[in-house]
N, CA and C of each residue as an Amber inpcrd file, in Angstrom:
protein
   246
  29.0440000  40.2860000 129.3590000  29.5590000  39.1080000 128.6720000
  31.0380000  38.9070000 129.3810000  31.3120000  38.2010000 130.3910000
  32.6680000  38.0130000 130.8880000  33.6370000  37.4020000 129.7380000
  34.9500000  37.7490000 129.9280000  35.9740000  36.9550000 129.0940000
  36.8550000  36.4450000 130.2290000  37.2370000  35.1780000 129.8280000
  38.2470000  34.4940000 130.7430000  39.5660000  34.5000000 130.2120000
  40.1980000  35.0990000 130.8920000  41.7610000  35.5190000 130.7280000
  42.6540000  34.3640000 131.0700000  43.6850000  34.0390000 130.3540000
  44.6040000  33.1260000 130.7550000  46.0630000  33.8110000 130.6700000
  46.8180000  33.2360000 131.3030000  48.2190000  33.8940000 131.4860000
  49.0750000  33.1070000 130.4930000  50.1000000  33.9290000 129.9250000
  50.7860000  33.2230000 128.8190000  52.2160000  33.6430000 129.3300000
  53.3640000  32.8360000 128.9990000  54.9750000  32.9960000 128.9780000
  55.2780000  33.2520000 127.5940000  55.7040000  34.3850000 127.2140000
  56.2570000  34.4960000 126.0070000  57.5280000  35.0000000 125.9030000
  58.2880000  34.9110000 124.7230000  59.5940000  35.3700000 124.9480000
  59.8220000  36.5270000 123.5190000  60.1420000  37.5830000 123.7720000
  60.3550000  38.6190000 122.8070000  61.7710000  39.0760000 122.7360000
  62.2520000  39.6940000 121.7780000  63.5940000  40.4150000 121.6880000
  63.3830000  41.5800000 122.6840000  64.6250000  41.7150000 123.4720000
  64.6300000  42.9910000 124.2340000  64.4120000  44.3800000 124.0060000
  64.9110000  44.6930000 122.6780000  64.5400000  45.7670000 121.8810000
  63.0940000  45.8620000 121.7790000  62.4370000  44.9610000 121.3600000
  60.8190000  44.9690000 121.2680000  60.1730000  45.2570000 122.5110000
  60.7700000  44.6980000 123.6780000  60.1950000  44.9990000 125.0860000
  60.3670000  46.3860000 125.3740000  61.4660000  46.9200000 125.1280000
  61.7060000  48.3910000 125.3340000  60.6830000  49.2970000 124.6700000
  60.6840000  49.0390000 123.4550000  59.5860000  49.6090000 122.5690000
  58.2640000  49.4280000 122.9670000  57.9390000  48.3680000 123.4650000
  56.4420000  47.9930000 123.9740000  56.3050000  48.9300000 125.2610000
  57.2140000  48.7140000 126.1870000  57.2460000  49.6060000 127.4120000
  57.0600000  51.1760000 126.9890000  57.8080000  51.4970000 126.1350000
  57.7410000  53.0800000 125.6630000  56.2850000  53.3680000 125.2200000
  55.7940000  52.4700000 124.5270000  54.4390000  52.7080000 123.8260000
  53.4380000  52.6120000 124.7490000  53.3040000  51.5760000 125.3980000
  51.9860000  51.2130000 126.1620000  52.2980000  51.3360000 127.7030000
  53.4490000  51.4090000 128.0590000  53.8350000  51.5590000 129.6490000
  53.9580000  50.0950000 130.3120000  54.7840000  49.8410000 131.0070000
  55.1440000  48.5690000 131.7550000  53.9080000  47.9210000 132.3770000
  52.7900000  48.6100000 132.8100000  51.7530000  48.0310000 133.4680000
  50.5880000  47.8760000 132.6660000  50.8400000  48.2170000 131.2630000
  49.8080000  48.0910000 130.1600000  50.1990000  47.1710000 128.9450000
  51.2150000  46.3120000 129.1120000  51.6040000  45.6100000 128.2160000
  50.5040000  44.5350000 127.6040000  49.7300000  43.9180000 128.6770000
  48.9250000  42.8780000 128.2670000  47.8510000  43.6990000 127.2010000
  47.1370000  44.7600000 127.6440000  46.1510000  45.3220000 126.9040000
  46.8050000  45.8850000 125.4660000  48.0150000  46.2590000 125.5140000
  48.6770000  46.5150000 123.9170000  48.7740000  45.3630000 123.2730000
  49.1990000  44.3420000 123.8300000  49.4430000  42.9250000 123.1610000
  48.0990000  42.3760000 122.7360000  47.1310000  42.1830000 123.5330000
  45.8980000  41.7780000 123.0770000  45.3750000  42.7090000 121.8060000
  45.2120000  44.0090000 122.1730000  44.9200000  44.9380000 120.8130000
  45.5370000  44.7980000 119.7440000  46.8420000  44.5000000 119.8540000
  47.9080000  44.1240000 118.6330000  47.5660000  42.7740000 118.0970000
  47.1430000  41.7860000 118.7020000  46.7550000  40.6590000 118.1380000
  45.4310000  40.4720000 117.5460000  44.5970000  41.2550000 118.3260000
  43.2630000  41.4700000 117.6900000  43.1360000  41.9420000 116.3850000
  44.0590000  43.2080000 116.0310000  44.1790000  44.0030000 114.9630000
  44.7290000  42.8260000 113.6640000  45.8380000  42.0380000 114.2550000
  46.2610000  41.0700000 113.3180000  45.2890000  40.0730000 112.7470000
  44.6400000  39.4700000 113.8620000  43.6280000  38.5860000 113.3540000
  42.5010000  39.2000000 112.6110000  42.1410000  40.3500000 112.7980000
  41.0830000  40.9640000 111.9430000  41.6410000  41.2070000 110.5670000
  43.0630000  41.4640000 110.4250000  43.4670000  41.8090000 109.1590000
  43.7190000  40.4140000 108.3550000  44.0410000  39.4480000 109.1610000
  44.1720000  38.1180000 108.3420000  42.8350000  37.4530000 108.0280000
  41.7610000  37.6740000 108.7270000  40.3150000  37.3420000 108.4490000
  40.0030000  38.1380000 107.2520000  40.2670000  39.3840000 107.1540000
  39.9290000  40.0880000 106.0070000  40.4530000  39.7370000 104.8150000
  41.8020000  39.3990000 104.8230000  42.6390000  38.8680000 103.6950000
  42.0960000  37.6510000 103.0060000  41.7740000  36.6510000 104.1280000
  41.1680000  35.4410000 103.7210000  40.0460000  35.6770000 102.8980000
  39.0570000  36.4810000 103.5290000  37.6640000  36.8420000 102.8790000
  37.7770000  37.2860000 101.5630000  38.9180000  38.1810000 101.6470000
  39.0370000  38.7820000  99.9910000  39.7900000  37.6990000  99.0490000
  40.3980000  36.6420000  99.5060000  40.9810000  35.6710000  98.7460000
  39.7140000  34.6800000  98.3410000  38.9320000  34.5830000  99.1750000
  37.7670000  33.5410000  99.0480000  36.6760000  34.1440000  97.8160000
  36.5880000  35.5540000  98.1630000  35.6830000  36.3750000  97.3160000
  36.4620000  36.3610000  95.8480000  37.4450000  36.7690000  95.7900000
  38.3200000  36.8280000  94.5810000  38.2310000  35.3130000  93.8260000
  38.5220000  34.3930000  94.4000000  38.3950000  32.9480000  93.7350000
  37.1220000  32.8570000  93.5540000  36.0200000  33.0930000  94.2530000
  34.6650000  32.8720000  93.7570000  34.0940000  33.5260000  92.3990000
  34.7390000  34.9150000  92.5950000  34.3710000  35.8720000  91.2500000
  34.9740000  35.2080000  90.0350000  36.2830000  34.6400000  90.2140000
  36.9990000  33.9940000  89.1240000  36.2260000  32.7280000  88.4510000
  35.7310000  31.9100000  89.6770000  35.0750000  30.7720000  89.0480000
  33.9960000  30.9660000  88.6080000  33.2130000  31.9760000  88.7180000
  31.9050000  32.3470000  88.0250000  32.1080000  33.4230000  87.0000000
  33.3880000  33.8800000  86.7330000  33.3930000  34.7440000  85.4960000
  32.7680000  34.3680000  84.1170000  32.9450000  33.0700000  83.9300000
  32.3900000  32.7580000  82.6440000  30.9460000  32.6800000  82.4640000
  30.3360000  32.2770000  83.7000000  28.8890000  32.3630000  83.6870000
  28.3580000  33.7770000  83.7890000  29.2150000  34.8120000  84.3810000
  28.8420000  36.1170000  84.5480000  28.8380000  36.8160000  83.0640000
  29.9140000  36.6100000  82.3450000  30.0340000  37.0180000  81.1670000
  29.0800000  36.5960000  80.0600000  28.6230000  35.3060000  80.3620000
  27.3010000  34.8210000  79.3670000  26.0120000  35.4510000  79.8690000
  25.8370000  35.6540000  80.9860000  24.3720000  36.3670000  81.5410000
  24.5810000  37.8030000  80.9740000  25.6820000  38.5480000  81.1160000
  25.9410000  39.8750000  80.7030000  25.5810000  39.9780000  79.1210000
  26.0570000  39.0870000  78.3680000  25.7310000  38.7450000  76.8640000
  24.3900000  38.6730000  76.3950000  23.8290000  37.6690000  77.3830000
  22.4330000  37.2980000  77.1270000  21.6020000  38.6670000  77.4070000
  21.7620000  39.4970000  78.1280000  20.7410000  40.6170000  78.4700000
  21.3060000  41.6970000  77.9480000  22.3170000  41.7940000  77.1100000
  23.0950000  43.0940000  76.3610000  21.9170000  43.8730000  75.6200000
  21.1390000  43.0910000  74.8890000  20.0560000  43.7630000  74.0030000
  19.1250000  44.5960000  74.9000000  18.7540000  43.9430000  76.1220000
  17.6690000  44.4610000  76.9620000  18.2790000  45.6580000  77.7710000
  19.6440000  45.4930000  77.9490000  20.3590000  46.6800000  78.7420000
  20.4250000  47.8980000  77.5650000  20.6770000  47.7880000  76.3250000
  20.7970000  48.7890000  75.4320000  19.3730000  49.0740000  74.7900000
  18.3410000  48.4130000  75.4100000  17.0410000  48.8010000  74.7340000
  16.7760000  50.0940000  75.1610000  16.1020000  51.0560000  74.1290000
  15.7130000  52.3860000  74.2800000  17.0040000  53.3320000  74.8150000
  18.0940000  52.8020000  74.8140000  19.2900000  53.7580000  75.0330000
  19.4330000  55.0530000  74.3050000  19.1280000  54.8990000  73.0890000
  19.2710000  56.0710000  72.1390000  18.3760000  57.2560000  72.6200000
  17.5640000  56.7820000  73.3180000  16.5270000  58.2500000  74.0140000
  17.2340000  58.8430000  74.8840000  18.3120000  58.4000000  75.5020000
  18.8030000  59.4570000  76.4930000  20.0040000  60.1390000  75.7480000
């Protein structure tokens, strides 16, 4: 699978460029930046999913508690045998 690359012109603080060059090397800036952006996007998507799951669990809380209550006697059935 081929990936189409595009050229960007960005502005960053000089001290950040110095650190970037130190960590990645001046000829490997693009790969370092792509990796950093990819990790950040992955983290943002993970946080978004966690937020959605939390909201879903909270929305279903009452229903889940009612179901747990309805099946409580079945859950406890024969418990004293253990």
